[in-house]
Structures are given as structure tokens and as C-alpha cells.
C-alpha positions as CSV (number, residue, x, y, z in Angstrom):
1,M,7.7,14.1,-14.2
2,A,8.2,10.4,-14.9
3,Q,5.5,8.1,-16.0
4,V,5.3,4.3,-15.2
5,T,2.9,1.8,-16.9
6,L,1.8,-0.8,-14.3
7,R,0.1,-4.0,-15.3
8,I,-2.5,-4.9,-12.7
9,N,-4.9,-7.8,-13.2
10,G,-4.2,-7.8,-17.0
11,Y,-4.8,-4.1,-17.4
12,A,-2.3,-1.4,-18.1
13,Y,-2.4,1.8,-16.0
14,T,0.0,4.7,-16.7
15,I,0.7,6.6,-13.6
16,G,2.8,9.8,-13.2
17,C,5.4,10.1,-10.4
18,K,8.3,12.2,-9.4
19,D,11.5,11.6,-11.3
20,G,13.5,8.8,-9.4
21,E,10.3,7.2,-7.8
22,E,9.8,4.9,-10.7
23,R,11.1,1.8,-9.0
24,H,9.1,2.5,-5.9
25,L,5.9,2.9,-8.0
26,D,6.7,-0.4,-9.8
27,A,7.0,-2.1,-6.3
28,M,3.8,-0.6,-5.2
29,G,2.0,-1.9,-8.5
30,A,3.5,-5.4,-7.8
31,E,2.1,-5.3,-4.3
32,V,-1.3,-4.4,-5.6
33,S,-1.0,-7.2,-8.2
34,R,-0.1,-9.6,-5.5
35,R,-3.1,-8.6,-3.3
36,I,-5.5,-9.0,-6.2
37,E,-4.1,-12.4,-7.0
38,G,-4.7,-13.3,-3.4
39,V,-8.2,-12.1,-3.6
40,R,-8.7,-14.1,-6.8
41,V,-7.3,-17.3,-5.3
42,A,-9.4,-16.9,-2.1
43,S,-12.7,-15.9,-3.6
44,G,-12.5,-16.9,-7.3
45,P,-12.9,-14.6,-10.3
46,S,-14.9,-11.5,-9.7
47,G,-15.4,-8.0,-11.3
48,E,-12.4,-5.8,-11.6
49,A,-13.7,-3.1,-9.3
50,R,-14.6,-5.7,-6.6
51,M,-11.2,-7.1,-6.7
52,L,-9.5,-3.7,-6.5
53,V,-11.8,-2.8,-3.5
54,M,-10.9,-6.0,-1.7
55,A,-7.2,-5.5,-2.3
56,A,-7.5,-1.9,-1.0
57,L,-9.3,-3.1,2.1
58,L,-6.6,-5.6,2.8
59,M,-4.0,-2.9,2.5
60,A,-6.0,-0.5,4.7
61,D,-6.2,-3.2,7.2
62,D,-2.4,-3.5,7.2
63,I,-2.1,0.3,7.6
64,F,-4.5,0.2,10.5
65,E,-2.5,-2.4,12.2
66,L,0.7,-0.5,11.7
67,R,-0.9,2.7,13.1
68,T,-2.0,0.7,16.2
69,K,1.5,-0.7,16.6
70,L,2.9,2.8,16.1
71,R,0.6,4.3,18.8
72,T,1.6,1.6,21.2
73,A,5.3,2.2,20.5
74,E,4.9,6.0,20.8
75,A,3.1,5.6,24.1
76,G,6.3,4.3,25.6
77,T,5.2,0.8,26.2
78,P,7.8,-0.8,28.5
79,G,10.3,-2.7,26.6
80,A,9.3,-1.1,23.3
81,D,12.2,-0.7,20.8
82,P,12.3,3.1,19.9
83,R,13.8,2.2,16.5
84,L,10.6,0.2,15.8
85,G,8.5,3.3,16.6
86,R,10.4,5.4,14.2
87,K,10.3,2.8,11.5
88,L,6.6,2.4,11.9
89,A,6.1,6.1,11.8
90,R,8.0,6.4,8.5
91,M,6.0,3.5,7.0
92,A,2.6,5.0,8.2
93,K,3.6,8.4,6.8
94,R,4.5,6.8,3.4
95,A,1.3,4.8,3.4
96,E,-0.7,8.0,4.0
97,E,1.2,9.8,1.1
98,I,0.4,6.9,-1.2
99,A,-3.2,6.8,-0.1
100,E,-3.6,10.6,-0.7
101,G,-2.1,10.2,-4.2
102,L,-4.5,7.5,-5.1
103,E,-7.5,9.5,-3.8
104,T,-6.6,12.4,-6.1
105,K,-6.6,10.3,-9.2
């Protein structure tokens, strides 16, 4: 099992992952950092927990929107691109896997 140290909001977090998933985990950490920076810019400095919650809520909102689009695509909306539905399904599945991994930590 590999370990990656992510730097998020000035703090270091060492996270375990499957071998070969290090780059993916780095990318996810960068996305969390980007979201926290957006929260900081929008609302000013705040407590660490509050910024993490706000970033998580923004990501959850994105997942919710993707699921809604996926359901629409799966429902066979006229003119819907079937490739988009498959891509959204893969993205939603991966987002759920990531969320489950964060809940167990």
C-alpha cells in the first residue's frame, strides 16, 4: 500500500492508497486545496473545520448535479449523447468511491 502526503490549507495529511493511485490522490488533494482557497477568497479566513466542510459541500453539490445529469441521460432524453451518460456514470461511481473512502477515515 502506497502513502501520499497531501498539503491542504497549510497542513500535511498522509493518506494511504492502492499502489499506482498516487497521482490520482495527489490530483484529488489539489482539488480540495483549490476548493478551500475558493472558500477563503469568498468568505475570508475561517476555522479549518469550517473551510473543509464548505469545500466538501461544494464538491457534494457538484456530485449531486452530475447524478441529476446522469439520471436524465439514462432516462433516454431525446437527443442525449449515450457516451455522456456512460462518462457521467463512471464519474459518479468514482466520486462515490472517494466519498466512501473519506467516510472511513
